[in-house]
C-alpha positions in Angstrom: -21.9 28.8 -9.7 -24.9 26.9 -8.4 -26.5 23.8 -9.9 -29.2 24.2 -12.5 -32.3 22.5 -11.2 -34.3 20.9 -14.0 -37.8 19.8 -13.2 -39.0 16.2 -13.3 -40.4 17.0 -16.8 -36.9 16.0 -17.9 -36.0 18.8 -20.3 -33.1 17.5 -22.3 -30.0 19.5 -21.6 -27.5 20.8 -24.1 -24.0 19.5 -23.5 -20.6 21.1 -23.3 -17.3 20.0 -22.1 -17.7 21.9 -18.8 -21.1 20.3 -17.9 -22.1 17.2 -16.0 -25.7 16.0 -15.7 -27.0 14.1 -12.7 -30.4 12.3 -12.5 -31.3 11.9 -8.8 -34.1 10.7 -6.5 -35.5 13.4 -4.4 -34.2 14.1 -0.9 -30.7 15.5 -1.1 -31.6 18.7 -2.8 -34.4 19.7 -0.5 -34.5 23.3 0.7 -32.1 26.2 0.4 -28.5 25.3 1.4 -29.1 21.6 0.8 -26.2 19.2 0.7 -26.4 18.8 -3.0 -26.7 22.5 -3.5 -23.6 23.2 -1.4 -21.5 20.4 -2.9 -22.4 21.2 -6.5 -21.4 24.8 -5.9 -18.1 23.6 -4.4 -17.5 21.2 -7.2 -18.1 23.9 -9.8 -15.7 26.2 -8.0 -13.0 23.6 -7.8 -13.4 22.2 -11.4 -15.2 24.8 -13.5 -17.7 22.1 -14.4 -21.4 23.1 -14.1 -23.8 20.6 -12.6 -27.1 20.1 -14.3 -29.5 18.4 -11.9 -32.7 16.5 -12.8 -34.9 15.1 -10.0 -37.7 12.6 -9.8 -38.8 9.5 -7.8 -36.3 6.6 -7.4 -37.9 4.5 -10.1 -38.6 7.5 -12.3 -34.9 8.4 -12.7 -34.0 4.8 -13.6 -36.9 4.6 -16.0 -35.7 7.8 -17.7 -32.1 6.4 -18.0 -33.5 3.2 -19.5 -35.6 5.1 -22.1 -32.5 7.1 -23.1 -30.3 4.0 -23.3 -29.8 4.4 -27.1 -29.0 8.1 -26.6 -27.8 8.7 -23.0 -28.4 12.1 -21.6 -27.3 11.6 -18.0 -23.8 11.1 -16.7 -24.4 10.2 -13.0 -27.4 8.4 -11.4 -28.4 8.7 -7.7 -31.2 6.5 -6.5 -32.4 4.2 -3.8 -32.4 0.4 -3.7 -33.6 -1.8 -5.3 -33.6 0.6 -8.3 -29.8 1.0 -8.3 -29.5 -2.8 -8.5 -32.1 -2.8 -11.3 -30.0 -0.2 -13.2 -26.9 -2.3 -12.9 -28.9 -5.4 -14.0 -30.2 -3.7 -17.1 -26.8 -2.5 -18.1 -27.5 1.2 -17.4 -24.4 1.6 -15.3 -20.8 1.3 -16.4 -18.0 0.0 -14.2 -16.3 2.7 -12.2 -14.8 2.1 -8.8 -13.9 5.5 -7.2 -10.8 5.8 -5.0 -13.1 6.3 -2.0 -14.5 2.7 -2.4 -11.8 1.3 -0.1 -13.3 3.4 2.7 -16.9 2.4 2.0 -18.9 -0.8 2.7 -21.8 -1.9 0.6 -20.8 -1.0 -3.0 -19.6 -2.9 -6.0 -17.9 -2.3 -9.3 -20.9 -0.3 -10.6 -22.2 1.8 -7.7 -21.4 3.0 -4.2 -23.5 4.1 -1.3 -23.5 7.9 -1.1 -25.6 8.8 2.0 -26.8 6.2 4.6 -30.5 6.5 5.3 -33.5 4.7 6.8 -37.2 4.1 6.0 -39.7 5.8 8.2 -43.2 7.3 8.5 -44.3 10.8 9.3 -47.3 12.3 11.0 -48.8 15.8 11.4 -48.0 16.7 15.0 -50.3 19.8 14.8 -53.3 17.4 14.4 -52.2 14.2 16.2 -51.2 14.3 19.8 -48.9 11.4 19.4 -47.6 9.1 16.6 -49.8 6.1 15.8 -48.3 3.3 18.0 -48.9 0.3 15.7 -49.6 -0.6 12.1 -53.1 -1.6 13.2 -53.7 1.9 14.6 -53.4 3.1 11.0 -56.6 1.1 10.1 -58.7 3.4 12.3 -61.5 5.1 10.3 -60.2 8.5 11.4 -57.4 8.1 8.9 -59.7 7.6 5.9 -58.5 9.9 3.2 -55.8 11.2 5.5 -53.2 8.6 4.9 -51.0 8.0 1.8 -47.8 6.2 0.9 -45.8 6.3 -2.3 -46.2 3.5 -4.8 -44.2 0.3 -4.4 -42.3 -0.6 -7.5 -42.3 3.0 -8.6 -40.9 5.0 -5.7 -38.0 3.8 -3.6 -39.5 4.8 -0.3 -42.8 3.2 -1.4 -41.1 -0.1 -2.2 -39.5 0.2 1.2 -42.9 0.4 2.8 -43.9 -2.8 1.2 -40.7 -4.5 2.3 -41.0 -3.1 5.8 -44.5 -4.4 6.3 -43.5 -7.8 5.0 -40.7 -7.9 7.5 -42.8 -6.5 10.4 -45.7 -9.0 9.8 -43.3 -11.9 9.3 -44.3 -12.9 5.8 -46.1 -11.9 2.6 -49.5 -13.4 3.2 -50.0 -11.4 6.4 -48.4 -8.3 4.9 -50.6 -8.2 1.8 -53.7 -8.9 3.9 -52.8 -5.8 5.9 -52.4 -3.7 2.8 -55.8 -4.8 1.7 -57.3 -3.5 4.9 -55.2 -0.3 4.8 -56.4 0.6 1.3 -59.7 1.8 2.8 -57.8 4.7 4.3 -55.2 5.2 1.6 -55.6 8.3 -0.7 -54.0 6.6 -3.6 -50.8 6.3 -5.6 -47.9 8.7 -5.5 -44.8 8.4 -7.7 -42.7 10.7 -5.4 -42.5 10.4 -1.7 -41.1 13.9 -1.2 -44.3 15.5 -2.4 -46.2 14.0 0.5 -44.3 15.9 3.2 -46.0 19.3 2.5 -49.4 17.6 2.5 -48.8 16.2 6.0 -47.4 19.6 7.2 -50.6 21.4 5.9 -52.9 18.8 7.5 -54.2 17.5 4.2 -52.7 14.2 5.2 -52.2 13.0 8.8 -49.8 10.2 8.0 -47.4 9.4 5.1 -44.2 7.5 4.4 -40.8 8.9 4.0 -37.1 8.4 4.8 -35.2 9.7 7.8 -32.6 11.9 5.9 -35.2 13.6 3.8 -37.8 14.1 6.5 -35.4 15.4 9.1 -34.0 17.9 6.6 -37.5 19.0 5.6 -38.5 19.9 9.2 -37.0 23.3 8.9 -39.6 24.2 6.2 -42.3 21.8 7.4 -42.2 22.0 11.2 -45.4 20.0 11.8 -44.0 16.8 10.5 -42.5 14.2 12.9 -41.0 10.9 12.1 -42.1 7.6 13.6 -42.1 3.8 13.2 -45.2 1.9 14.1 -44.9 -1.4 16.0 -45.6 -4.7 14.2 -47.7 -7.6 15.5 -44.6 -8.7 17.5 -44.6 -5.4 19.4 -41.2 -4.3 17.8 -40.4 -1.2 15.8 -38.3 -1.8 12.7 -36.3 0.6 10.5 -35.0 -0.6 7.2 -31.7 0.7 5.8 -32.3 2.7 2.7 -29.1 4.3 1.3 -28.8 6.7 -1.6 -26.5 5.1 -4.1 -24.4 6.7 -6.9 -23.2 5.3 -10.2 -21.8 6.3 -13.6 -24.3 6.0 -16.5 -23.4 3.7 -19.4 -22.6 5.8 -22.4 -22.4 9.0 -20.3 -21.9 12.0 -22.7 -19.5 13.5 -20.2 -18.1 10.4 -18.4 -14.9 12.0 -17.2 -16.9 14.8 -15.6 -19.2 12.2 -14.1 -16.3 10.4 -12.6 -15.0 13.7 -11.1 -18.4 14.4 -9.5 -18.7 11.0 -8.0 -15.2 11.2 -6.6 -16.0 14.7 -5.2 -19.2 13.6 -3.5 -17.5 10.6 -1.9 -14.5 12.6 -0.8 -13.7 12.8 2.9 -14.4 16.6 2.8 -17.9 16.2 1.3 -18.8 13.2 3.5 -17.8 15.2 6.6 -20.8 17.5 5.9 -23.4 14.8 5.2 -24.8 14.8 8.8 -24.4 18.5 9.6 -26.0 19.6 6.3 -28.1 16.8 4.9 -29.0 15.1 8.3 -27.9 11.8 6.8 -25.2 9.4 7.8 -21.9 9.5 6.0 -20.8 6.3 4.2 -17.1 6.5 4.7 -15.7 4.5 7.5 -13.0 7.2 8.2 -15.7 9.9 8.9 -17.0 9.9 12.4 -19.4 12.9 12.9 -20.0 14.4 16.4 -22.5 17.2 15.3 -25.9 17.7 16.7 -27.7 16.4 13.6 -25.8 13.1 13.8 -26.9 12.8 17.4 -30.5 13.6 16.2 -30.4 10.7 13.8 -29.4 8.3 16.6 -32.0 9.7 19.0 -34.7 9.2 16.4 -33.7 5.5 16.0 -33.6 4.9 19.7 -35.7 1.8 20.5 -36.0 0.8 16.8 -34.4 -2.3 15.4 -32.5 -1.6 12.2 -32.4 -4.3 9.5 -31.0 -4.6 6.0 -32.7 -6.6 3.2 -30.9 -8.9 0.7 -31.3 -6.4 -2.2 -30.3 -9.0 -4.8 -33.2 -11.2 -3.6 -35.5 -8.2 -3.3 -34.9 -7.4 -6.9 -35.7 -10.9 -8.0 -38.9 -11.0 -5.9 -40.0 -7.4 -6.8 -42.2 -8.1 -9.8 -44.2 -10.8 -8.0 -44.4 -8.7 -4.8 -45.6 -5.6 -6.6 -48.2 -7.7 -8.5 -49.4 -9.1 -5.1 -49.6 -5.6 -3.7 -51.6 -4.4 -6.7 -53.9 -7.4 -6.4 -54.4 -6.7 -2.6 -55.0 -3.0 -3.0 -56.8 -2.9 -6.4 -54.2 -0.3 -7.6 
């Protein structure tokens, strides 16, 4: 039995003992034969529990869980940082440490990494002969109305763009001054990063933001998109770690089924297919892929310096940073 895909309109599901509902950020359910599709089908076959799946942007799924706090509808939450940390801080996640936690770095009592991932940008290779080499190149008038990035504070990947620019430019003042200049070319806000891919593939946009797992998996359906990282003022290219995280929702109607699904997705068997199917990096230390997709991830990151933010500090700074971004861009 395959998962039931419920649109981002968030139609409230009817519950039964053989159902588990997951709210997830976009990326892992993209395309036919996606990792989520395969694993949900395998989970249902193994347990008899049907998976009901609701997808939106990283901030959108957490906002939905927050609105439903007095009457929870979801059992499992999958989203990007810093939104998973926000969910924990707001009491939206209950303590649950799966058995796989001992084989995983980067989790806590409330959530665990599910798929390792990295922030990136994409460009339309059918229009551009090469990727824009630097952030300053994106200020060129030729990109006016042809560039868009998802909204910081609302989309996980959009928040990652803001953090990435702050890191690349060496501080907030220089970063927000850059965003002010970039706004001349920016199409406008977007709550979901995944929707930008098709626009780049069709040539409506020439450049957008994304994340490596999602974009590499989308290339089968959107062959014109290519990933890149522009160089900052110091001449270096940086990629920020951006894992998908998974946690059990506080007051989950089917908490036991939620626990079973989390255990299943973090199992060695499921994690062994993360790179070959999802084109993401597995989170278990006892899984070492050798497939072509895993090699593709490493090839894409060649010459790029990977860094990891202090997500606790990011969450503290986020309201002020988003306010400064809005002031700089007039958004």
